[in-house]
N, CA, C and O atoms as CSV, one atom per row, in Angstrom:
chain,resi,resn,atom,element,x,y,z
A,1,MET,N,N,-4.122,-47.511,53.148
A,1,MET,CA,C,-4.154,-48.828,53.737
A,1,MET,C,C,-5.560,-49.120,54.202
A,1,MET,O,O,-6.236,-48.254,54.757
A,2,ASN,N,N,-5.978,-50.291,53.983
A,2,ASN,CA,C,-7.285,-50.687,54.457
A,2,ASN,C,C,-7.156,-51.350,55.815
A,2,ASN,O,O,-6.221,-52.112,56.062
A,3,VAL,N,N,-8.092,-51.058,56.679
A,3,VAL,CA,C,-8.131,-51.683,57.991
A,3,VAL,C,C,-9.089,-52.850,57.890
A,3,VAL,O,O,-10.239,-52.682,57.485
A,4,ARG,N,N,-8.617,-54.046,58.261
A,4,ARG,CA,C,-9.463,-55.241,58.172
A,4,ARG,C,C,-9.336,-56.065,59.439
A,4,ARG,O,O,-8.402,-55.895,60.222
A,5,GLY,N,N,-10.281,-56.951,59.623
A,5,GLY,CA,C,-10.205,-57.923,60.724
A,5,GLY,C,C,-10.099,-57.260,62.085
A,5,GLY,O,O,-10.848,-56.333,62.391
A,6,ASP,N,N,-9.165,-57.738,62.905
A,6,ASP,CA,C,-8.999,-57.219,64.251
A,6,ASP,C,C,-8.623,-55.756,64.239
A,6,ASP,O,O,-8.995,-55.016,65.150
A,7,ASP,N,N,-7.882,-55.313,63.212
A,7,ASP,CA,C,-7.506,-53.916,63.123
A,7,ASP,C,C,-8.735,-53.023,63.051
A,7,ASP,O,O,-8.757,-51.949,63.652
A,8,ALA,N,N,-9.751,-53.453,62.326
A,8,ALA,CA,C,-10.966,-52.648,62.197
A,8,ALA,C,C,-11.651,-52.491,63.551
A,8,ALA,O,O,-12.158,-51.413,63.863
A,9,LEU,N,N,-11.673,-53.548,64.356
A,9,LEU,CA,C,-12.285,-53.460,65.676
A,9,LEU,C,C,-11.542,-52.469,66.545
A,9,LEU,O,O,-12.160,-51.683,67.263
A,10,GLY,N,N,-10.233,-52.499,66.486
A,10,GLY,CA,C,-9.440,-51.548,67.264
A,10,GLY,C,C,-9.697,-50.128,66.822
A,10,GLY,O,O,-9.839,-49.235,67.657
A,11,ALA,N,N,-9.760,-49.900,65.506
A,11,ALA,CA,C,-9.970,-48.552,64.986
A,11,ALA,C,C,-11.338,-48.027,65.399
A,11,ALA,O,O,-11.462,-46.858,65.764
A,12,GLU,N,N,-12.366,-48.868,65.347
A,12,GLU,CA,C,-13.706,-48.425,65.691
A,12,GLU,C,C,-13.857,-48.191,67.185
A,12,GLU,O,O,-14.645,-47.337,67.591
A,13,SER,N,N,-13.132,-48.918,68.005
A,13,SER,CA,C,-13.267,-48.795,69.450
A,13,SER,C,C,-12.403,-47.690,70.020
A,13,SER,O,O,-12.510,-47.382,71.207
A,14,GLY,N,N,-11.543,-47.079,69.202
A,14,GLY,CA,C,-10.636,-46.059,69.700
A,14,GLY,C,C,-9.372,-46.638,70.284
A,14,GLY,O,O,-8.527,-45.899,70.789
A,15,GLN,N,N,-9.227,-47.951,70.224
A,15,GLN,CA,C,-8.011,-48.601,70.702
A,15,GLN,C,C,-7.082,-48.832,69.519
A,15,GLN,O,O,-7.521,-48.914,68.372
A,16,ALA,N,N,-5.819,-48.932,69.812
A,16,ALA,CA,C,-4.837,-49.156,68.762
A,16,ALA,C,C,-5.028,-50.515,68.131
A,16,ALA,O,O,-5.110,-51.518,68.840
A,17,PRO,N,N,-5.100,-50.573,66.784
A,17,PRO,CA,C,-5.131,-51.886,66.137
A,17,PRO,C,C,-3.793,-52.579,66.356
A,17,PRO,O,O,-2.767,-51.929,66.561
A,18,GLU,N,N,-3.819,-53.892,66.309
A,18,GLU,CA,C,-2.602,-54.669,66.564
A,18,GLU,C,C,-1.442,-54.215,65.685
A,18,GLU,O,O,-0.305,-54.149,66.152
A,19,SER,N,N,-1.715,-53.898,64.406
A,19,SER,CA,C,-0.646,-53.490,63.490
A,19,SER,C,C,-0.003,-52.175,63.897
A,19,SER,O,O,1.147,-51.924,63.537
A,20,ALA,N,N,-0.708,-51.329,64.636
A,20,ALA,CA,C,-0.149,-50.053,65.066
A,20,ALA,C,C,0.758,-50.221,66.275
A,20,ALA,O,O,1.563,-49.344,66.588
A,21,LEU,N,N,0.622,-51.338,66.941
A,21,LEU,CA,C,1.407,-51.559,68.135
A,21,LEU,C,C,2.804,-52.075,67.827
A,21,LEU,O,O,3.598,-52.308,68.738
A,22,SER,N,N,3.106,-52.255,66.538
A,22,SER,CA,C,4.457,-52.674,66.185
A,22,SER,C,C,5.430,-51.556,66.534
A,22,SER,O,O,5.077,-50.377,66.552
A,23,GLU,N,N,6.621,-51.951,66.799
A,23,GLU,CA,C,7.662,-50.994,67.171
A,23,GLU,C,C,7.925,-50.013,66.037
A,23,GLU,O,O,7.820,-50.373,64.865
A,24,PRO,N,N,8.262,-48.789,66.377
A,24,PRO,CA,C,8.714,-47.868,65.333
A,24,PRO,C,C,9.991,-48.411,64.692
A,24,PRO,O,O,10.673,-49.263,65.261
A,25,SER,N,N,10.287,-47.921,63.547
A,25,SER,CA,C,11.510,-48.305,62.856
A,25,SER,C,C,12.724,-48.103,63.773
A,25,SER,O,O,12.825,-47.094,64.471
A,26,ARG,N,N,13.625,-49.059,63.760
A,26,ARG,CA,C,14.858,-48.910,64.551
A,26,ARG,C,C,15.645,-47.693,64.087
A,26,ARG,O,O,16.338,-47.059,64.883
A,27,TRP,N,N,15.541,-47.365,62.800
A,27,TRP,CA,C,16.229,-46.195,62.249
A,27,TRP,C,C,15.668,-44.912,62.881
A,27,TRP,O,O,16.426,-44.027,63.280
A,28,VAL,N,N,14.360,-44.824,62.966
A,28,VAL,CA,C,13.717,-43.658,63.563
A,28,VAL,C,C,14.082,-43.561,65.040
A,28,VAL,O,O,14.436,-42.484,65.521
A,29,ILE,N,N,14.000,-44.666,65.756
A,29,ILE,CA,C,14.368,-44.658,67.173
A,29,ILE,C,C,15.822,-44.229,67.345
A,29,ILE,O,O,16.136,-43.409,68.207
A,30,ARG,N,N,16.693,-44.782,66.531
A,30,ARG,CA,C,18.135,-44.507,66.651
A,30,ARG,C,C,18.455,-43.028,66.536
A,30,ARG,O,O,19.334,-42.531,67.239
A,31,PHE,N,N,17.749,-42.309,65.652
A,31,PHE,CA,C,18.096,-40.915,65.409
A,31,PHE,C,C,17.087,-39.918,65.969
A,31,PHE,O,O,17.248,-38.713,65.773
A,32,SER,N,N,16.068,-40.385,66.650
A,32,SER,CA,C,15.041,-39.467,67.148
A,32,SER,C,C,15.572,-38.507,68.212
A,32,SER,O,O,14.984,-37.447,68.430
A,33,HIS,N,N,16.655,-38.855,68.867
A,33,HIS,CA,C,17.232,-37.956,69.867
A,33,HIS,C,C,17.753,-36.662,69.233
A,33,HIS,O,O,17.995,-35.684,69.941
A,34,LEU,N,N,17.925,-36.649,67.926
A,34,LEU,CA,C,18.410,-35.458,67.225
A,34,LEU,C,C,17.311,-34.415,66.996
A,34,LEU,O,O,17.597,-33.276,66.629
A,35,VAL,N,N,16.076,-34.805,67.211
A,35,VAL,CA,C,14.946,-33.906,67.005
A,35,VAL,C,C,14.793,-33.006,68.232
A,35,VAL,O,O,14.821,-33.476,69.370
A,36,ARG,N,N,14.631,-31.714,67.983
A,36,ARG,CA,C,14.484,-30.738,69.058
A,36,ARG,C,C,13.354,-31.164,69.992
A,36,ARG,O,O,12.253,-31.472,69.536
A,37,ALA,N,N,13.622,-31.182,71.284
A,37,ALA,CA,C,12.629,-31.579,72.283
A,37,ALA,C,C,11.363,-30.738,72.136
A,37,ALA,O,O,11.422,-29.512,72.046
A,38,GLY,N,N,10.217,-31.421,72.114
A,38,GLY,CA,C,8.940,-30.739,72.008
A,38,GLY,C,C,8.660,-30.145,70.641
A,38,GLY,O,O,7.731,-29.353,70.484
A,39,GLY,N,N,9.460,-30.524,69.647
A,39,GLY,CA,C,9.326,-29.962,68.301
A,39,GLY,C,C,8.132,-30.497,67.541
A,39,GLY,O,O,7.321,-31.262,68.063
A,40,LYS,N,N,8.049,-30.071,66.291
A,40,LYS,CA,C,6.958,-30.471,65.410
A,40,LYS,C,C,7.492,-31.466,64.386
A,40,LYS,O,O,8.497,-31.209,63.722
A,41,VAL,N,N,6.803,-32.616,64.262
A,41,VAL,CA,C,7.241,-33.720,63.416
A,41,VAL,C,C,6.198,-33.984,62.336
A,41,VAL,O,O,4.998,-34.013,62.610
A,42,LEU,N,N,6.664,-34.172,61.121
A,42,LEU,CA,C,5.808,-34.579,60.008
A,42,LEU,C,C,6.067,-36.048,59.725
A,42,LEU,O,O,7.211,-36.450,59.511
A,43,ASP,N,N,5.013,-36.852,59.722
A,43,ASP,CA,C,5.105,-38.267,59.377
A,43,ASP,C,C,4.446,-38.452,58.013
A,43,ASP,O,O,3.222,-38.403,57.893
A,44,VAL,N,N,5.268,-38.663,56.990
A,44,VAL,CA,C,4.790,-38.832,55.613
A,44,VAL,C,C,4.388,-40.292,55.416
A,44,VAL,O,O,5.145,-41.198,55.763
A,45,ALA,N,N,3.213,-40.517,54.867
A,45,ALA,CA,C,2.668,-41.868,54.682
A,45,ALA,C,C,2.618,-42.571,56.039
A,45,ALA,O,O,3.249,-43.609,56.242
A,46,ALA,N,N,1.861,-41.987,56.952
A,46,ALA,CA,C,1.848,-42.383,58.360
A,46,ALA,C,C,1.303,-43.784,58.623
A,46,ALA,O,O,1.594,-44.367,59.668
A,47,GLY,N,N,0.527,-44.328,57.706
A,47,GLY,CA,C,0.026,-45.694,57.874
A,47,GLY,C,C,-0.802,-45.873,59.126
A,47,GLY,O,O,-1.772,-45.148,59.343
A,48,HIS,N,N,-0.424,-46.838,59.955
A,48,HIS,CA,C,-1.155,-47.141,61.188
A,48,HIS,C,C,-0.708,-46.284,62.365
A,48,HIS,O,O,-1.267,-46.404,63.455
A,49,GLY,N,N,0.282,-45.424,62.172
A,49,GLY,CA,C,0.644,-44.462,63.199
A,49,GLY,C,C,1.722,-44.852,64.178
A,49,GLY,O,O,1.835,-44.246,65.244
A,50,ARG,N,N,2.522,-45.858,63.842
A,50,ARG,CA,C,3.549,-46.274,64.813
A,50,ARG,C,C,4.547,-45.162,65.116
A,50,ARG,O,O,4.995,-45.031,66.255
A,51,HIS,N,N,4.905,-44.350,64.101
A,51,HIS,CA,C,5.836,-43.248,64.354
A,51,HIS,C,C,5.126,-42.046,64.956
A,51,HIS,O,O,5.710,-41.313,65.754
A,52,CYS,N,N,3.876,-41.842,64.580
A,52,CYS,CA,C,3.079,-40.786,65.219
A,52,CYS,C,C,3.036,-41.029,66.717
A,52,CYS,O,O,3.314,-40.126,67.506
A,53,GLN,N,N,2.688,-42.254,67.110
A,53,GLN,CA,C,2.577,-42.591,68.528
A,53,GLN,C,C,3.920,-42.422,69.236
A,53,GLN,O,O,3.971,-41.910,70.354
A,54,TRP,N,N,5.001,-42.848,68.594
A,54,TRP,CA,C,6.342,-42.734,69.181
A,54,TRP,C,C,6.647,-41.282,69.546
A,54,TRP,O,O,7.098,-40.997,70.655
A,55,PHE,N,N,6.400,-40.367,68.607
A,55,PHE,CA,C,6.706,-38.955,68.862
A,55,PHE,C,C,5.691,-38.307,69.794
A,55,PHE,O,O,6.068,-37.472,70.616
A,56,LEU,N,N,4.421,-38.664,69.691
A,56,LEU,CA,C,3.433,-38.135,70.631
A,56,LEU,C,C,3.776,-38.546,72.060
A,56,LEU,O,O,3.631,-37.748,72.986
A,57,ASP,N,N,4.229,-39.784,72.243
A,57,ASP,CA,C,4.646,-40.245,73.572
A,57,ASP,C,C,5.819,-39.422,74.096
A,57,ASP,O,O,5.994,-39.285,75.307
A,58,GLY,N,N,6.622,-38.877,73.184
A,58,GLY,CA,C,7.748,-38.031,73.571
A,58,GLY,C,C,7.389,-36.561,73.673
A,58,GLY,O,O,8.269,-35.711,73.803
A,59,GLU,N,N,6.088,-36.255,73.613
A,59,GLU,CA,C,5.560,-34.896,73.751
A,59,GLU,C,C,5.928,-33.973,72.593
A,59,GLU,O,O,6.171,-32.782,72.785
A,60,TYR,N,N,5.966,-34.539,71.396
A,60,TYR,CA,C,6.145,-33.763,70.172
A,60,TYR,C,C,4.772,-33.513,69.551
A,60,TYR,O,O,3.838,-34.285,69.764
A,61,SER,N,N,4.658,-32.428,68.781
A,61,SER,CA,C,3.481,-32.215,67.932
A,61,SER,C,C,3.714,-33.011,66.664
A,61,SER,O,O,4.835,-33.054,66.156
A,62,VAL,N,N,2.670,-33.641,66.147
A,62,VAL,CA,C,2.823,-34.496,64.974
A,62,VAL,C,C,1.772,-34.141,63.928
A,62,VAL,O,O,0.593,-33.964,64.233
A,63,VAL,N,N,2.238,-34.045,62.687
A,63,VAL,CA,C,1.356,-33.918,61.533
A,63,VAL,C,C,1.489,-35.214,60.751
A,63,VAL,O,O,2.581,-35.581,60.316
A,64,ALA,N,N,0.366,-35.903,60.577
A,64,ALA,CA,C,0.350,-37.185,59.865
A,64,ALA,C,C,-0.263,-36.984,58.490
A,64,ALA,O,O,-1.355,-36.430,58.363
A,65,LEU,N,N,0.445,-37.438,57.459
A,65,LEU,CA,C,-0.056,-37.425,56.087
A,65,LEU,C,C,-0.247,-38.855,55.628
A,65,LEU,O,O,0.629,-39.697,55.832
A,66,ASP,N,N,-1.380,-39.139,55.011
A,66,ASP,CA,C,-1.581,-40.438,54.384
A,66,ASP,C,C,-2.740,-40.323,53.413
A,66,ASP,O,O,-3.622,-39.478,53.573
A,67,ARG,N,N,-2.728,-41.179,52.411
A,67,ARG,CA,C,-3.810,-41.134,51.420
A,67,ARG,C,C,-5.103,-41.723,51.950
A,67,ARG,O,O,-6.172,-41.482,51.389
A,68,ASP,N,N,-5.017,-42.494,53.027
A,68,ASP,CA,C,-6.196,-43.090,53.641
A,68,ASP,C,C,-5.975,-43.093,55.154
A,68,ASP,O,O,-5.140,-43.841,55.664
A,69,LEU,N,N,-6.711,-42.273,55.850
A,69,LEU,CA,C,-6.530,-42.151,57.299
A,69,LEU,C,C,-7.341,-43.155,58.113
A,69,LEU,O,O,-7.307,-43.120,59.343
A,70,SER,N,N,-8.063,-44.040,57.451
A,70,SER,CA,C,-8.892,-44.984,58.201
A,70,SER,C,C,-8.061,-45.855,59.136
A,70,SER,O,O,-8.539,-46.229,60.207
A,71,ALA,N,N,-6.850,-46.179,58.764
A,71,ALA,CA,C,-5.987,-46.998,59.612
A,71,ALA,C,C,-5.446,-46.204,60.800
A,71,ALA,O,O,-4.866,-46.773,61.726
A,72,LEU,N,N,-5.640,-44.893,60.765
A,72,LEU,CA,C,-5.116,-44.027,61.820
A,72,LEU,C,C,-6.222,-43.412,62.682
A,72,LEU,O,O,-5.936,-42.613,63.574
A,73,ARG,N,N,-7.461,-43.772,62.428
A,73,ARG,CA,C,-8.547,-43.128,63.173
A,73,ARG,C,C,-8.557,-43.526,64.648
A,73,ARG,O,O,-9.186,-42.847,65.459
A,74,TRP,N,N,-7.892,-44.583,65.001
A,74,TRP,CA,C,-7.795,-45.008,66.403
A,74,TRP,C,C,-6.997,-44.020,67.236
A,74,TRP,O,O,-7.177,-43.938,68.451
A,75,LEU,N,N,-6.104,-43.259,66.578
A,75,LEU,CA,C,-5.169,-42.389,67.299
A,75,LEU,C,C,-5.708,-40.970,67.356
A,75,LEU,O,O,-5.833,-40.294,66.335
A,76,THR,N,N,-6.020,-40.538,68.550
A,76,THR,CA,C,-6.432,-39.158,68.768
A,76,THR,C,C,-5.550,-38.578,69.859
A,76,THR,O,O,-5.210,-39.250,70.832
A,77,HIS,N,N,-5.193,-37.340,69.679
A,77,HIS,CA,C,-4.296,-36.686,70.634
A,77,HIS,C,C,-4.355,-35.193,70.351
A,77,HIS,O,O,-4.441,-34.798,69.189
A,78,PRO,N,N,-4.312,-34.358,71.374
A,78,PRO,CA,C,-4.367,-32.914,71.129
A,78,PRO,C,C,-3.179,-32.378,70.324
A,78,PRO,O,O,-3.277,-31.307,69.725
A,79,LEU,N,N,-2.069,-33.103,70.303
A,79,LEU,CA,C,-0.893,-32.656,69.554
A,79,LEU,C,C,-0.797,-33.299,68.169
A,79,LEU,O,O,0.231,-33.189,67.500
A,80,LEU,N,N,-1.870,-33.970,67.741
A,80,LEU,CA,C,-1.871,-34.659,66.451
A,80,LEU,C,C,-2.794,-33.958,65.462
A,80,LEU,O,O,-3.950,-33.658,65.760
A,81,GLU,N,N,-2.252,-33.710,64.284
A,81,GLU,CA,C,-3.005,-33.138,63.169
A,81,GLU,C,C,-2.917,-34.130,62.015
A,81,GLU,O,O,-1.824,-34.575,61.664
A,82,LYS,N,N,-4.052,-34.479,61.423
A,82,LYS,CA,C,-4.085,-35.472,60.350
A,82,LYS,C,C,-4.521,-34.824,59.038
A,82,LYS,O,O,-5.431,-33.995,59.010
A,83,HIS,N,N,-3.857,-35.217,57.960
A,83,HIS,CA,C,-4.227,-34.750,56.624
A,83,HIS,C,C,-4.338,-35.947,55.690
A,83,HIS,O,O,-3.365,-36.673,55.487
A,84,GLU,N,N,-5.503,-36.148,55.133
A,84,GLU,CA,C,-5.698,-37.221,54.165
A,84,GLU,C,C,-5.441,-36.651,52.774
A,84,GLU,O,O,-6.206,-35.824,52.277
A,85,VAL,N,N,-4.359,-37.102,52.158
A,85,VAL,CA,C,-3.988,-36.612,50.835
A,85,VAL,C,C,-3.224,-37.709,50.106
A,85,VAL,O,O,-2.355,-38.365,50.681
A,86,ASP,N,N,-3.549,-37.895,48.866
A,86,ASP,CA,C,-2.840,-38.858,48.017
A,86,ASP,C,C,-1.675,-38.118,47.380
A,86,ASP,O,O,-1.840,-37.460,46.353
A,87,LEU,N,N,-0.517,-38.223,47.977
A,87,LEU,CA,C,0.666,-37.482,47.517
A,87,LEU,C,C,1.051,-37.822,46.089
A,87,LEU,O,O,1.632,-36.996,45.385
A,88,GLU,N,N,0.732,-39.024,45.663
A,88,GLU,CA,C,1.115,-39.457,44.326
A,88,GLU,C,C,0.191,-38.915,43.244
A,88,GLU,O,O,0.559,-38.905,42.070
A,89,ASN,N,N,-0.992,-38.469,43.617
A,89,ASN,CA,C,-1.949,-37.970,42.636
A,89,ASN,C,C,-2.458,-36.564,42.935
A,89,ASN,O,O,-3.374,-36.081,42.269
A,90,SER,N,N,-1.875,-35.910,43.924
A,90,SER,CA,C,-2.332,-34.565,44.267
A,90,SER,C,C,-1.619,-33.538,43.394
A,90,SER,O,O,-0.615,-33.824,42.742
A,91,GLU,N,N,-2.162,-32.366,43.409
A,91,GLU,CA,C,-1.557,-31.278,42.652
A,91,GLU,C,C,-0.777,-30.398,43.611
A,91,GLU,O,O,-1.310,-29.448,44.184
A,92,GLY,N,N,0.481,-30.727,43.772
A,92,GLY,CA,C,1.341,-29.933,44.645
A,92,GLY,C,C,1.433,-30.455,46.062
A,92,GLY,O,O,0.650,-31.303,46.492
A,93,TRP,N,N,2.394,-29.933,46.761
A,93,TRP,CA,C,2.663,-30.303,48.144
A,93,TRP,C,C,1.555,-29.726,49.025
A,93,TRP,O,O,1.302,-28.523,48.965
A,94,PRO,N,N,0.897,-30.537,49.830
A,94,PRO,CA,C,-0.286,-30.084,50.557
A,94,PRO,C,C,-0.018,-29.161,51.747
A,94,PRO,O,O,-0.950,-28.541,52.260
A,95,LEU,N,N,1.225,-29.057,52.192
A,95,LEU,CA,C,1.507,-28.293,53.409
A,95,LEU,C,C,2.156,-26.941,53.134
A,95,LEU,O,O,2.606,-26.263,54.057
A,96,GLY,N,N,2.203,-26.552,51.863
A,96,GLY,CA,C,2.752,-25.246,51.519
A,96,GLY,C,C,4.175,-25.068,52.005
A,96,GLY,O,O,5.039,-25.914,51.772
A,97,GLU,N,N,4.405,-23.962,52.680
A,97,GLU,CA,C,5.755,-23.610,53.147
A,97,GLU,C,C,6.031,-24.052,54.587
A,97,GLU,O,O,7.066,-23.699,55.153
A,98,GLN,N,N,5.119,-24.816,55.182
A,98,GLN,CA,C,5.325,-25.274,56.559
A,98,GLN,C,C,6.633,-26.030,56.690
A,98,GLN,O,O,7.005,-26.801,55.805
A,99,THR,N,N,7.330,-25.808,57.795
A,99,THR,CA,C,8.559,-26.559,58.065
A,99,THR,C,C,8.434,-27.257,59.413
A,99,THR,O,O,7.616,-26.892,60.257
A,100,PHE,N,N,9.277,-28.278,59.586
A,100,PHE,CA,C,9.185,-29.152,60.749
A,100,PHE,C,C,10.569,-29.393,61.344
A,100,PHE,O,O,11.587,-29.306,60.658
A,101,ASP,N,N,10.574,-29.695,62.628
A,101,ASP,CA,C,11.820,-30.051,63.303
A,101,ASP,C,C,12.310,-31.418,62.851
A,101,ASP,O,O,13.505,-31.707,62.903
A,102,ALA,N,N,11.385,-32.254,62.408
A,102,ALA,CA,C,11.742,-33.560,61.848
A,102,ALA,C,C,10.696,-33.959,60.824
A,102,ALA,O,O,9.505,-33.694,60.990
A,103,VAL,N,N,11.159,-34.596,59.774
A,103,VAL,CA,C,10.280,-35.219,58.794
A,103,VAL,C,C,10.655,-36.691,58.768
A,103,VAL,O,O,11.817,-37.048,58.572
A,104,VAL,N,N,9.653,-37.541,58.970
A,104,VAL,CA,C,9.855,-38.989,59.029
A,104,VAL,C,C,9.249,-39.611,57.781
A,104,VAL,O,O,8.080,-39.389,57.464
A,105,VAL,N,N,10.062,-40.396,57.076
A,105,VAL,CA,C,9.606,-41.123,55.902
A,105,VAL,C,C,10.174,-42.530,55.995
A,105,VAL,O,O,11.391,-42.712,55.970
A,106,THR,N,N,9.296,-43.533,56.103
A,106,THR,CA,C,9.765,-44.921,56.114
A,106,THR,C,C,8.914,-45.724,55.134
A,106,THR,O,O,7.707,-45.513,55.015
A,107,ASN,N,N,9.560,-46.631,54.449
A,107,ASN,CA,C,8.873,-47.517,53.498
A,107,ASN,C,C,8.020,-46.753,52.496
A,107,ASN,O,O,6.935,-47.200,52.123
A,108,TYR,N,N,8.510,-45.616,52.069
A,108,TYR,CA,C,7.770,-44.810,51.092
A,108,TYR,C,C,8.775,-44.202,50.126
A,108,TYR,O,O,9.770,-43.608,50.542
A,109,LEU,N,N,8.511,-44.353,48.852
A,109,LEU,CA,C,9.438,-43.836,47.855
A,109,LEU,C,C,8.641,-43.270,46.686
A,109,LEU,O,O,8.261,-43.993,45.765
A,110,TRP,N,N,8.401,-41.983,46.741
A,110,TRP,CA,C,7.748,-41.286,45.637
A,110,TRP,C,C,8.653,-40.114,45.317
A,110,TRP,O,O,8.527,-39.030,45.887
A,111,ARG,N,N,9.568,-40.355,44.394
A,111,ARG,CA,C,10.651,-39.421,44.135
A,111,ARG,C,C,10.196,-38.036,43.694
A,111,ARG,O,O,10.915,-37.061,43.908
A,112,SER,N,N,9.035,-37.927,43.091
A,112,SER,CA,C,8.615,-36.623,42.578
A,112,SER,C,C,8.371,-35.600,43.689
A,112,SER,O,O,8.340,-34.401,43.409
A,113,ILE,N,N,8.198,-36.035,44.937
A,113,ILE,CA,C,8.006,-35.076,46.032
A,113,ILE,C,C,9.235,-34.978,46.939
A,113,ILE,O,O,9.165,-34.355,47.999
A,114,LEU,N,N,10.337,-35.571,46.547
A,114,LEU,CA,C,11.531,-35.553,47.390
A,114,LEU,C,C,11.976,-34.127,47.711
A,114,LEU,O,O,12.335,-33.843,48.853
A,115,ASP,N,N,11.960,-33.230,46.733
A,115,ASP,CA,C,12.344,-31.833,46.997
A,115,ASP,C,C,11.417,-31.194,48.023
A,115,ASP,O,O,11.868,-30.428,48.875
A,116,ASP,N,N,10.118,-31.505,47.948
A,116,ASP,CA,C,9.156,-30.963,48.908
A,116,ASP,C,C,9.427,-31.500,50.308
A,116,ASP,O,O,9.344,-30.768,51.294
A,117,ILE,N,N,9.746,-32.769,50.381
A,117,ILE,CA,C,10.046,-33.383,51.681
A,117,ILE,C,C,11.264,-32.715,52.305
A,117,ILE,O,O,11.242,-32.354,53.481
A,118,VAL,N,N,12.311,-32.552,51.532
A,118,VAL,CA,C,13.534,-31.924,52.041
A,118,VAL,C,C,13.266,-30.467,52.436
A,118,VAL,O,O,13.773,-29.999,53.455
A,119,SER,N,N,12.477,-29.753,51.638
A,119,SER,CA,C,12.150,-28.356,51.945
A,119,SER,C,C,11.309,-28.219,53.207
A,119,SER,O,O,11.297,-27.155,53.826
A,120,ALA,N,N,10.615,-29.266,53.593
A,120,ALA,CA,C,9.784,-29.223,54.797
A,120,ALA,C,C,10.607,-29.347,56.082
A,120,ALA,O,O,10.070,-29.162,57.174
A,121,VAL,N,N,11.886,-29.654,55.966
A,121,VAL,CA,C,12.758,-29.781,57.135
A,121,VAL,C,C,13.336,-28.404,57.466
A,121,VAL,O,O,13.949,-27.767,56.609
A,122,ARG,N,N,13.145,-27.950,58.687
A,122,ARG,CA,C,13.725,-26.672,59.119
A,122,ARG,C,C,15.239,-26.732,58.959
A,122,ARG,O,O,15.831,-27.811,58.921
A,123,ASP,N,N,15.851,-25.563,58.866
A,123,ASP,CA,C,17.307,-25.502,58.691
A,123,ASP,C,C,18.053,-26.273,59.773
A,123,ASP,O,O,19.090,-26.876,59.497
A,124,ASP,N,N,17.547,-26.263,60.981
A,124,ASP,CA,C,18.195,-26.995,62.069
A,124,ASP,C,C,17.467,-28.303,62.381
A,124,ASP,O,O,17.652,-28.889,63.447
A,125,GLY,N,N,16.637,-28.750,61.434
A,125,GLY,CA,C,15.833,-29.951,61.634
A,125,GLY,C,C,16.517,-31.220,61.167
A,125,GLY,O,O,17.682,-31.211,60.768
A,126,VAL,N,N,15.766,-32.316,61.226
A,126,VAL,CA,C,16.294,-33.637,60.923
A,126,VAL,C,C,15.365,-34.337,59.929
A,126,VAL,O,O,14.145,-34.324,60.092
A,127,LEU,N,N,15.947,-34.938,58.914
A,127,LEU,CA,C,15.207,-35.787,57.987
A,127,LEU,C,C,15.517,-37.231,58.338
A,127,LEU,O,O,16.657,-37.678,58.208
A,128,LEU,N,N,14.500,-37.961,58.783
A,128,LEU,CA,C,14.654,-39.381,59.115
A,128,LEU,C,C,14.014,-40.163,57.979
A,128,LEU,O,O,12.805,-40.395,57.967
A,129,TYR,N,N,14.830,-40.557,57.044
A,129,TYR,CA,C,14.343,-41.146,55.794
A,129,TYR,C,C,14.896,-42.555,55.680
A,129,TYR,O,O,16.106,-42.753,55.569
A,130,GLU,N,N,14.002,-43.529,55.709
A,130,GLU,CA,C,14.388,-44.926,55.585
A,130,GLU,C,C,13.536,-45.534,54.478
A,130,GLU,O,O,12.314,-45.626,54.595
A,131,THR,N,N,14.185,-45.938,53.427
A,131,THR,CA,C,13.418,-46.478,52.307
A,131,THR,C,C,14.046,-47.779,51.839
A,131,THR,O,O,14.714,-48.463,52.614
A,132,PHE,N,N,13.843,-48.114,50.614
A,132,PHE,CA,C,14.178,-49.423,50.099
A,132,PHE,C,C,15.609,-49.501,49.586
A,132,PHE,O,O,16.155,-48.520,49.082
A,133,ALA,N,N,16.193,-50.650,49.717
A,133,ALA,CA,C,17.512,-50.928,49.171
A,133,ALA,C,C,17.368,-52.041,48.138
A,133,ALA,O,O,16.379,-52.774,48.135
A,134,ASP,N,N,18.345,-52.157,47.278
A,134,ASP,CA,C,18.328,-53.254,46.310
A,134,ASP,C,C,18.167,-54.575,47.063
A,134,ASP,O,O,18.865,-54.840,48.041
A,135,GLY,N,N,17.251,-55.377,46.594
A,135,GLY,CA,C,16.999,-56.670,47.216
A,135,GLY,C,C,15.750,-56.677,48.077
A,135,GLY,O,O,15.175,-57.740,48.312
A,136,ASN,N,N,15.310,-55.501,48.561
A,136,ASN,CA,C,14.131,-55.453,49.417
A,136,ASN,C,C,12.847,-55.790,48.678
A,136,ASN,O,O,11.831,-56.078,49.310
A,137,GLU,N,N,12.873,-55.760,47.353
A,137,GLU,CA,C,11.654,-56.080,46.611
A,137,GLU,C,C,11.162,-57.495,46.930
A,137,GLU,O,O,9.976,-57.783,46.763
A,138,ARG,N,N,12.035,-58.366,47.379
A,138,ARG,CA,C,11.612,-59.724,47.732
A,138,ARG,C,C,10.714,-59.719,48.973
A,138,ARG,O,O,10.032,-60.705,49.251
A,139,TYR,N,N,10.714,-58.607,49.717
A,139,TYR,CA,C,9.849,-58.478,50.889
A,139,TYR,C,C,8.548,-57.747,50.569
A,139,TYR,O,O,7.745,-57.495,51.467
A,140,GLY,N,N,8.337,-57.410,49.326
A,140,GLY,CA,C,7.085,-56.806,48.938
A,140,GLY,C,C,7.113,-55.302,48.715
A,140,GLY,O,O,6.073,-54.719,48.409
A,141,HIS,N,N,8.241,-54.665,48.853
A,141,HIS,CA,C,8.347,-53.221,48.634
A,141,HIS,C,C,9.505,-52.955,47.692
A,141,HIS,O,O,10.501,-53.672,47.787
A,142,PRO,N,N,9.459,-52.018,46.820
A,142,PRO,CA,C,8.281,-51.207,46.540
A,142,PRO,C,C,7.257,-52.005,45.745
A,142,PRO,O,O,7.594,-52.938,45.016
A,143,ARG,N,N,6.028,-51.620,45.903
A,143,ARG,CA,C,4.951,-52.321,45.218
A,143,ARG,C,C,4.919,-51.926,43.747
A,143,ARG,O,O,5.112,-50.764,43.391
A,144,ALA,N,N,4.673,-52.913,42.915
A,144,ALA,CA,C,4.511,-52.627,41.494
A,144,ALA,C,C,3.148,-51.984,41.309
A,144,ALA,O,O,2.175,-52.383,41.948
A,145,ARG,N,N,3.078,-50.999,40.444
A,145,ARG,CA,C,1.802,-50.315,40.207
A,145,ARG,C,C,1.126,-50.940,39.038
A,145,ARG,O,O,0.032,-50.520,38.660
């Protein structure tokens, strides 16, 4: 994601860009209580960090993955680890055998890594996966390549 306009000013100043201040997904909020308190959360395609911030505020450790971290540079926290990786063009899953108490995926659908995403969830962990339904293409997702 490219940061433009007011978002760029927020990112450069260390303040949250306006787009990051949007509420986390209602789906993520609804089921976040199932994640082990103080656990480790993976946010796949983290974007502007709305879910990263949600879990960091709850005192979770967060690993953020995105192909472009410029939209997330505003967010710094001792419990946040960022990885810039293009999941659609990389060679293999970038986190190896690491597992998480929760894996969060919203508005992202790259089926070739679905097995990796599921494998990243600890046996007693939670997969919070919210993606597209038939008809959502009228809202701009999924994007045509």
